C-alpha positions in Angstrom: 113.7 106.5 263.7 112.9 104.8 260.4 109.5 103.8 258.9 109.4 100.0 258.4 106.5 99.0 256.1 105.1 95.5 255.7 105.6 94.4 252.1 105.6 90.6 252.3 108.2 90.8 249.6 109.2 87.1 250.0 105.6 86.1 249.7 105.6 83.8 252.8 103.9 86.1 255.3 106.8 85.8 257.8 107.2 88.8 260.1 110.7 87.6 261.1 112.3 88.2 257.7 114.0 91.3 256.4 112.7 90.7 252.8 109.2 91.2 254.0 109.7 94.8 255.1 110.9 97.9 253.3 114.6 97.9 254.3 114.6 95.3 257.0 112.5 93.8 259.8 111.6 96.2 262.7 114.4 97.3 264.9 114.6 99.5 268.0 112.9 102.9 267.7 111.4 102.1 264.3 107.8 103.0 263.3 106.2 99.8 262.0 103.4 100.3 259.4 100.9 97.9 258.0 98.9 99.5 255.1 97.7 99.0 251.6 101.3 98.4 250.4 100.6 94.7 251.2 97.4 93.5 252.9 98.5 89.8 253.2 98.3 88.1 256.6 101.4 88.2 258.7 102.6 85.2 260.8 104.8 85.8 263.8 107.0 83.9 266.3 106.0 85.1 269.8 109.6 85.0 271.1 111.4 86.7 268.3 111.2 90.4 269.1 110.2 90.5 272.8 113.3 92.6 273.6 112.8 95.1 270.7 111.1 98.4 271.7 109.8 100.3 268.7 108.5 103.8 268.6 105.1 103.0 267.1 103.1 100.2 265.4 100.4 101.4 263.0 97.7 99.2 261.4 96.1 101.6 258.8 92.4 101.5 257.8 93.4 100.1 254.4 95.2 97.1 256.0 92.8 94.1 255.9 95.1 91.2 256.9 95.4 89.2 260.1 98.6 89.6 262.2 99.5 86.7 264.5 97.3 84.0 266.1 96.1 82.9 269.5 99.3 80.8 269.8 101.8 83.1 268.2 101.1 86.7 269.0 102.9 89.9 267.9 105.0 90.4 271.0 106.8 93.7 271.0 106.9 96.8 273.2 106.0 100.1 271.7 105.4 103.7 272.8 102.1 103.6 270.9 100.0 101.0 269.0 97.2 102.2 266.8 94.9 99.7 265.1 92.4 101.0 262.5 92.6 98.1 260.1 89.7 95.8 259.4 91.5 92.5 260.1 92.4 90.8 263.4 95.5 91.6 265.4 96.8 89.4 268.2 99.0 91.5 270.4 101.2 90.8 273.4 103.3 93.3 275.3 107.0 92.8 275.1 109.7 92.9 277.8 108.9 96.6 278.7 105.6 98.5 279.0 103.6 99.7 276.1 102.3 103.1 277.0 99.3 103.6 274.7 97.1 101.3 272.7 94.2 102.7 270.5 91.8 100.4 268.8 89.4 102.1 266.3 88.4 99.3 263.9 85.3 98.5 262.0 85.8 94.8 262.7 82.9 93.8 264.9 83.7 90.1 264.8 87.2 90.3 266.3 89.4 93.3 265.8 92.0 92.5 268.4 92.9 90.1 271.2 95.3 91.4 273.8 97.7 89.6 276.1 100.2 90.7 278.7 100.4 92.6 282.0 102.3 95.7 281.3 100.0 97.9 279.2 99.5 101.4 280.6 96.6 103.0 278.7 94.2 101.2 276.4 91.4 103.0 274.5 88.9 100.8 272.6 86.9 103.3 270.5 85.4 100.9 268.0 85.5 97.2 267.2 85.1 93.9 269.0 88.0 93.2 271.4 88.9 90.4 273.8 91.2 91.2 276.7 92.5 87.8 277.8 93.1 86.5 281.3 96.8 87.5 281.0 96.0 91.1 280.1 95.9 94.0 282.5 96.4 97.7 282.2 96.3 100.8 284.4 93.6 102.8 282.5 91.0 101.4 280.1 88.7 103.6 278.0 85.7 102.2 276.2 84.0 104.2 273.4 80.6 104.2 271.7 81.4 101.6 269.0 83.2 99.0 271.2 82.2 95.5 272.2 84.6 94.2 274.8 85.0 90.9 276.6 87.3 91.0 279.7 88.3 87.5 280.7 88.6 86.5 284.3 91.7 86.5 286.5 92.6 87.9 289.9 94.7 90.7 288.3 92.7 93.9 288.7 92.4 96.7 286.2 92.9 99.9 288.1 90.7 102.4 286.3 87.9 102.0 283.7 86.0 104.9 282.0 83.2 103.9 279.6 81.0 106.3 277.6 79.2 103.8 275.4 79.4 100.4 273.8 79.1 97.1 275.6 81.4 95.3 278.1 81.2 91.9 279.7 83.8 91.5 282.5 84.9 88.8 284.8 87.8 90.9 286.2 88.3 92.8 289.4 88.1 96.6 288.8 89.4 99.1 291.3 87.5 102.1 290.0 84.9 102.0 287.2 83.1 105.1 285.9 80.4 103.8 283.6 79.0 107.0 282.0 77.1 105.4 279.1 76.6 102.0 277.4 76.1 98.6 279.0 78.4 96.9 281.5 77.8 93.3 282.8 80.0 92.2 285.7 79.9 88.5 285.6 79.7 85.9 288.4 83.4 85.6 289.2 86.0 87.0 291.6 85.6 90.2 289.7 84.2 92.7 292.1 84.3 96.4 291.4 85.5 98.4 294.5 84.2 101.8 293.5 81.4 102.0 290.9 79.9 105.1 289.4 77.0 104.7 287.0 76.3 107.8 284.9 73.5 109.0 282.7 72.0 106.5 280.3 74.3 103.8 281.6 73.2 100.4 282.7 75.3 98.1 284.9 74.2 94.5 285.5 76.1 93.3 288.6 76.4 89.5 289.2 79.7 89.4 291.1 79.7 88.7 294.9 81.7 90.6 297.5 81.6 94.1 298.7 81.3 97.3 296.6 82.9 100.0 298.8 81.1 102.9 297.1 78.3 102.8 294.5 77.0 106.0 292.9 74.1 106.0 290.5 73.6 109.2 288.7 70.5 110.7 286.9 69.0 108.2 284.5 71.6 105.6 285.4 70.7 102.0 286.5 72.6 99.6 288.7 70.9 96.2 288.7 71.9 93.6 291.3 68.7 91.6 291.0 69.9 88.9 288.7 71.9 87.0 291.4 70.3 86.0 294.7 73.5 85.5 296.7 74.6 87.9 299.5 76.3 91.1 298.4 77.2 94.3 300.3 77.5 97.9 299.3 79.3 99.8 302.0 78.1 103.3 300.9 75.4 103.8 298.2 74.3 107.2 296.7 71.5 107.3 294.3 70.6 110.6 292.6 67.1 111.6 291.4 66.0 109.6 288.4 68.7 107.0 289.1 67.7 103.4 289.9 69.4 100.9 292.1 67.6 97.5 291.7 68.4 95.7 294.9 67.2 92.1 294.5 67.6 89.6 297.3 70.3 89.4 300.0 71.8 92.9 299.4 73.0 94.8 302.4 73.6 98.5 302.2 75.6 99.6 305.2 75.5 103.4 304.6 72.5 104.4 302.5 71.0 107.2 304.5 70.8 109.4 301.4 68.6 106.9 299.5 64.9 107.5 299.0 62.3 104.7 298.6 61.6 105.8 295.0 65.2 105.5 294.0 65.6 101.8 294.9 63.6 98.9 293.7 63.3 95.7 295.8 
């Protein structure tokens, strides 16, 4: 494994050029580093390195440049990608799965835009991030400083865990545990099958369809009142000091554990 550092030595910002890296452009098992050595923007060709699997890609806090664009993303598989820079990174998974992505950026305009269907674990701790319609992953974690937009498609994200921040989603979710922060599930095909709303979390639910299990914990709020179309919750459990705001045309099949002071019509 070798450390390959972005230097922009040729001065043209081209990722696909040996002269723009220390040694040569990234190869299999390398660790690719963007840092204060050179903070210039980096342009890429989406198809150049799709088959290359590097060990790690690191965008350091002192890297301020932009990597890629909406049309030409950095498309490369890696065991781990860490983005702590202040610029914008356009990332697409390569031919094989990227195991871990961590985004911890102070960029609240657009820290990253992610594409591709073979990500495994994605943790967005800080920064503004767009997960495009081609993106999916197995596990998504959302931290206190995150502002996330999940664009719509029929491809579900399996597991979501949120402790803070703000998420707007138009995507089906298999299991979502919203322990803190704000989550808005938009009017789309994006239903959440199993939804747990924890302390100090607020979920605004506009999607149609059936929620198989909805759990609202202490001080949590699940608001279904902003859309008047028919929705169904198969099983609902609301704990003391939790709120389920029903709205119109909501059917709860199994709600025997609910109390009148826990639900708001």
